N, C-alpha and C positions, 0 to 999 in steps of 0.2 A: 821245897825241892823243885817244884814246877817252875818257879820264878828263876831259880838258879840255871836250869837247863835252857830256859828262854833266853837268858842273858848270854849263856854259852853259845847258843845257836846264833844270836845276833853278832857276837864277836867273831864267830867263824865266817859269817856272811861278810862282815866288814873286811876280814882278811882276804877273802876271795875277791871282793870288789877292788881292794887296793892292788892285788896281784894282777887283776884283769885290766887295770886302768890305762895301761900304756897308750901312747900315741897322741895324747893331747898336749899341745904346747900353746902358751898364751900368744896372741897375735902380736905382730910387730907394729908399732905406731906408724901411722901414715899421714899425719897432719900436724901442723904447728899453729896456724892461725885459724880462727873460727871461719868456717865456710859460709855460715849464715843461711845455708840451705836447710829447709825443714827436715827434721829427723823422720825415720820410717814409722814411728809410732804416733798415735793421736794424743792431743793434750789431755783428753779425758783419762788417760792412763794414770795421771797424777792426782786425780780427784779422790775424794773420800769414798771408799767402797764399803759395802756391807755384804755379808754372805749368810746363807741359811743352810743348815745341815739337817737332814731328816725332817723336811717340812712338806708343804703343799702349796698350791696356787694361792689360796687365801692367806696363809701365814706368810708367804714371801711378800705379798703385797702389804700386809699389815706391818711386817717388820720394817720395810723401807719407809712406809708412810709414817711410822712412829718417829723416825729420825727427822723427817720433814716437819712433823707436828711439834717436835721439840726444837725447831728452828735451826736445823743442821743440814747442810747440803749433802746430797748423795749423788755421786757420779755414775755408779754402777752397782748392780746387784748380781751376786754369784749364786746360781741355783746349784747347790752341791747335791751329792747323791743322798738318797735315791730319788731320781726324777723320772727316769725312763722305766720301761717294763723289765729291764735287767741291765747290768753293766754294759754300756755301749751298744744297746740296741738302737739308740737314737729315736725310739718311739716313746713319746710321753705316756706315762702311766695314766690311764683314763680315770683312775680313782684319786690320783694326786694332782695331776695337771691336765684337766679335761679340755682346757681352752688356751693352749700355750700361745698360739698366734695372737689372740686378743690380749693375753697377759703382756706379751712383749710390746704390743702396740700401746697399751695403757702406760707401761713404764716409759716408753719413748715419748709419750705426750708430756711426761714429767721431766724430760731430758735425762733419763736414767738409762744407761746401757745394761744389757742383760747377757751374762755368760753362763755356760752350762758345763757341768762336770763331764769329763770323758777320759778314757784311757785306751789301751791297745789290745784288750782281752775281750773275747766274747764268751760268756759262760755257757756251759753245756746245756743248761735248761732254757736258754734264750730261743725265741721263735726263729731267729735268723741263723742259729748255730748249724743246723743240719745242712742247709743250703751251702754255706761256706765250707763245711766239712766235705760234702760230696764233690764239690768243685775243686778241692785241693787248695783252698785259700789260706790255710793255716801252716805255721811252721811245723816241722817234724811230723809231717803227714797227719796233722790234726791231734797230736798227742796233747792231752790236757795236763794242766798243772794246778795244784791247789795254791791259791794266793789269798791275800787278805780279804777279798770280797767274794770268795766262792771258788769254784773250779771251772777253768775254761781253757781255751786255746788262743794262741797269739797270731794276729794277722801277719801274713807273709808279705812284708813290704818289698821283697825282691821279686815278687810276682806282679807284673803290670795288670793282669786281669783282676787279681785280688785287690789291688789298689783302686782300680776303677770301680769295683763293686763297693769297696769301703767308702769311697767318695759319694757314691749314691746313697749310702746309709747316712752319712754326715749331712747331705743335702736336705734330708727330711726336716732337720731343725734349722739349718742355715737359711732355707727358703722361707721360713717363718719370720726371719728378721733377726736371728741371734747375732750378737756382737762379738762372739768369740768363745773361747774354751778355757776352763780350768783343767789343764791336762795333768792328770795324776799319775804317779809312778807305780806301774806294775812290772816294768821292764827288768829290774834286777833279778826277778825270779827265774829269768832265762838261764842264769848261771847254775841253777839247780837242775836244769834240763840239758846240760852240756853232754855231748856236742849238739849245737843247734844249727839247723840247716833249713833252707827254703829252696825255691825253684832256682835261685841264683847261686846256690851252693852254701858253703859254711857261712854262718852269720855270727860274728862276735857280739858281745854286749855293746861295745863301742859302736860297731856298725849299726846295730839295731836301734839304739837310742837316737842316733843321728837321723835315721829314716823315720822313726816314730814321731819324735817331737818336731822334726823338720816338716813332715808332711802336714800335720795339723796347722802349722804356721803358714807354710807357703800355699797350700791348696786354698785355705780359707781366704787369705788375702788376695791371691791372684784372681779368684773367681768372684769374690764378694766385696772387695775393696780394702784399701790400706787403713781404713779406720777400724778394722777388726784386729784383735790381738789374741794370742794364746798366753795363758798365765800358768807357769810351771815352776817346779823347784830348780833353782840353779845347782844347789847341793842338797843333800838329805840330812835329816835330823838324827843321824846315827849316834849312839852313845859312846862312852869310853874316850871322849875327847879326840876322836879321829877325824873330825870335820876337815881339818887342814890337810889331811893325808888322802882325802877321798877325791876321786875324779868328779867332774861336774856331771849332772844328769843331762842338762841341755847345753847348748853353746850360745854365746852372746848374740850371734847372728840371727838366731830365731827364738830368742827368749827376751822379748821387749818388756816383760813384766814377770817378776818372780816372787814367790814366798818361800820361806826357809823351812817349812815343814810343820810338824805337829807337836810343838813343845807343851810341857805342863804349865798350868796356870799359877806359877809361883815364881819366886826370885830365881830359883835354879833354872826354871824354864826360860826366863828372860836372858840369863847368861847363855843358855843353850842357843837361843835365837841369835844373840850377838855373835857367838862363835861361828854360827853358820853364815851370818851376814858378812863377817870378816873373811870367812873362807871363800864366799862368793866373790869378794874383792880380789882374791888371788887370781881369779879367772876373768877379771875386768868386766863383770856385769855392772850395768848402770842403774837399772830399775828394779830395786829389791826392797822387800819389806817382810813383815812377819805378822802372824795372827795376834792382834792386840789382846792381851790377857791369855794367850796360849790357846791351844785346841783341846788337849787332854785335861780332864778335870780330876783333881785329887780331892779337893775340898772346896768350899766356897772361896772365891777369889778375894783376897784382901783388897780393901779399897786403895791402899797406896800402890799395890802391885798394878792394879788396873790403870791408875792414873799415870804412874811413871812409865808404864808400857805405852799408854796413849801418847804421852809426850815424845817417847822414842819414835812411835809411828809417825808423828807429825813431822819429824826430821829424818824420814826415809822417803825415797822417791815413790814408793807404793805404800799407801795408808789404808788398811782394811781391818774390819772388825766383824765378829759373828753374831749369832742370834741367841746363844745361851744366856739365860738370865744373869749369870755372873759377869757377862760382858756388857750389859746394857747400863749405861750411866744413870739413867733415871730410876733404876731399881735400887739405888743406894740412897742418896740424899741430894739436896739441892746443890751443895758444894761440889759433889762429884759431877753432877750434870753440868754445872757452870764451867768447871775446869775442862772437862772433856770437850764441851762445845767450843770453848775459847781456842783450844789447840786445833780443832778441826778448821776453824776459821784462819788461824795462823798458817796452817798448812796450805789452805786455798790461797791466801794472800801471797804465799811464796811460790806459787806455781810458775810465774814467769821466770823466776830464778831457777827453779828445779828443772823445768823444761829446757831452758837454755844450757844449764850446766850438765845435764845428762846428755844432751845432744853433743856438746863440745867434748865431754869425756869419752863418748862413744867414738868420735872422730880421732881422738888422741890414743885410743885403746887403753883407757884408764878407767878404774872404777869410780863411781860417784861417791861412794862411801870409802874413805881412805884411812885405814887404821893408823893411829899415832901412838907415840910413847905415852905411857900412863895407862892405868887400868881401864879397859873398855872405852877408849876415847877415839874419836875419828873426825876427820875433816869431811864436811858435807859439801862437796865441790871445792872450789878454790878459796872460798871466803868465809865459811862458817865452821866453827869448832864446836863439837857436841861431846858432852861428858855424861852419858846416861847413868841414872841411878840403878844399882844392882842389889840394893839392900834397903831396909827400912831406915827412916830418919831423914834429916835435912842437911846433914854434913856431907860434903863431897870433896875429895882431893882431886884437884885439877892440875895437870902438868901442861903449862902453856908453852907453845913453840916460840921461836924467836919473833920479835916484833911486839906490837901492842894489840890487845884484844878487848873489844868493847862489849860489855854485857848487854844482851839483847833486851832484857826486861828493865834495865836502868842504865841508860847510856852515859850517866855520870860516873859509872864504875868502869875503870880501865885497868887492865892487868898486863904486866910485862912477863917475859919468859921466866920459867921456873915453876916449882910446885907450890900451890896455894891450897889451903883448906877453906872452903867457902860454905856458908850457910844459905841454902836455897829452899825457900818455903814450898809447900806442896803445889801452890798455884803458879809457880815459876819453874824454870828448867835451866840447867847449866849449858847455855848456848851463847856463843861469843862471835862477834863479827870482827874480821881482821881490819885493823887500821890501814887504810889505803883502798878498801874495797868499794865496789859498785854492786848494789843489790837491787834489782828491779822487783817490784811487788805490785799487786793489784788490790784496789779497794773491793771488799766483798760485803761487809756489814757495818752499819753504823754503831752497833752495840757490842759486837764481839770482835776479837782479833786486836792486834796492837801495832801493826806495822804501817798500814796505809792511812792517809789522811781522809777523814770522812767527808770533807767538803768536796773532794776531787774524785768523785765517782766517774768512771770512764777514762780517767787519765792513767798513763803508766807512771807510777810513783817510783822514783829512782833514788834509793837511799845511797848517799855518797859520804864517804869517810876519808877525806883527802889526806894523802901523804905527799911529801915532796917528790916531784918527778911526774911521770906519765902512767896512767892506768887505763886499760881497755876492758870492755866487757861486751861479748857478743850476745845480743838479745835475739833469740830464735823465735820465730813465729810460725804458726801452723799454716800450711798450704801456700806460703809465700816466702820470699827472701827476707831475712831478718834485718836487724839494725845494729850498727856498731855504736856503742856508747863509750865515752871516754872523758878524761879530764887531764889537764896539765897544770901543776901547781909549782910556783916559785915563791920567792920571799915577798913579792909585791902584788901578785894576782893569782886568781884561779880561773882557768878557762874550761867551761863545760861544753861538750859537743855531743851531738846526736846526728846520725844519718837520717835520711828522709823516712818519715813514718806517717801513717794516716791517723795516728792517735795523738792527742795532746799530751804534754809532758809536765810532770812536777818533780823537780829536783829538791830533795831534802838534803842540805849540806850541813854536816854535823862537825862540831869541834873547831870552828873557824872564828876568827875575829869579826866584829861587825864591819860590814863593807863601807867604804867611803862613797862608792858609786858602782854602777853596773852598766854595761853597754853591750850592744850587739857587735859582732866582729867587724861590721862596716862602720863602726863609730857612733851609730845612733844610740841615744840613751835608752836604757831599759827603765821603764817607769817604776817608781817606788810606791809601794802600798803601805798603809799604816796598820793593817790588820789582815788576818787570813781571809776574813769575809770580803774585805775590799779587794784582796788579790784575786779571789775567785770571781768576783764581779767584773774585774778588769780583764781577766782571762790571760793576760800576759804581763809580767812584771816580776818584782821581787819584794820580799818582806823579811826583815830580821826580827825574830821574836825575842822575848826576854830570857829564854833558855839557851841562847847562843846558837840557834839554828837559823840558817838562811834558806828561805824557800824561794825557788825560782820557777815560775810557771810560763809555759809556752803553749798557747792555744792552737797554733797551727805550725806544725813542723814538717809539712808536706815537702818542703825543699831542704829539710834538715835544720839544725839550729846550732849556733855557736855564740856563747855568751861569756863575757869577760867580767869577773868580779874583781874590783880594785880595792886594796886594803889601805 
């Protein structure tokens, strides 16, 4: 009976949220060609993150180091609640995190960013509560509300003095070097406190969430630098299939990284996550992911659920996993560890593509994940089609859009439009590259990952799948203007182009006939190598391998590069 009333209350809250949603309209596209100007978020947004819930300083360090010890990159660690003396006191609990400044410094020495959980409520038992209450810094004259982490009052973002005080509380942790926030949702509970008012008058939920999430985003970045981010829900994981009807929690302008809520650790939870990811696409969010293996635990996570969710995470712009034993790949078996690790490396190899396509999608006011016809299928940017598993087994129905689609894990397999039933083993994933695409990737590891060439560490690897005509790709780079990559193909030749870049280039040209010759645009011959090793030693030249791949290396593209391959 209690469960029934809990669901009934949830449904009522969903109804209230839908009725209160008004006012949000998707933005209007404002760009057509890549600007090549770096986006507002840092590259580390797209690295493999790990998070810890209900831990301490030692366990947070051990958790992140365990991934490094298992030869996996970690770009950020999220210190989830509880870490402070109470929700949003911003004072580290001395019993859990006695040396936060040193902890952050230690993580930074490993090139790992550190984010901390926060929200908009101060609980009534917090040391800072009385001061804020006495000074009138809360909504509704300090009225408290029971929410999912206690009973507290809500900061009045319409009161400049309250906001200044709040920023002083945030500074306690930001000044120690924190890299951002996991901004959790307590704001919908305001609907149960209706009517809500602050110093500025009536405050709707729509008004409040813009002030709340926007303040964490703008204040942190304006004072401490644009390499800081806030990590928040674009939409919530509410039940009853209402995700597509819900308003967003945050807006794309101040949510440069998002997760879709607290799903269960089973196939139903994965569908729930996908529903929310697709709902976030409705509002044109670009950097979205979900908790790999879910957050809520019903029973031990099945191995195939963990791995298929890992693979899904690798093909989201945010990839993050938690600290529960059920989510740790080494807690299962060697196969699980190897597959998990391989997909972490694939994700990292794809960061140049992900960073570029999220930046361009943001300019176009489009989502990075674009739902497609077929069950739970999406385009990941312009060039990659993904068909996640949502049930056990290796069979997957894939509905291919028009054109040709190349299987990422075996480029000899090419599929045309229509519905196909494919058999995809557990160590692979239904991911397909559009014929005609340009996909830049980076070398990360010689042993794991499958996309970049191990000989060409430090090169931008440019996977090229030519189709007749012209194709362009804007390669965005952090803190500087990016590079336009392109090709033009006709019946006699293929011309590869790159703008000026300080990185050497390796074009991997797939599906083409063996070249008769190759030359620079000025007519000078491009040297031919007889092996990949010889090509690496030469630095600049081309090699046609036995698998029908043409490799073109350019060691110095500081003035750009233009190479013609003749058939």
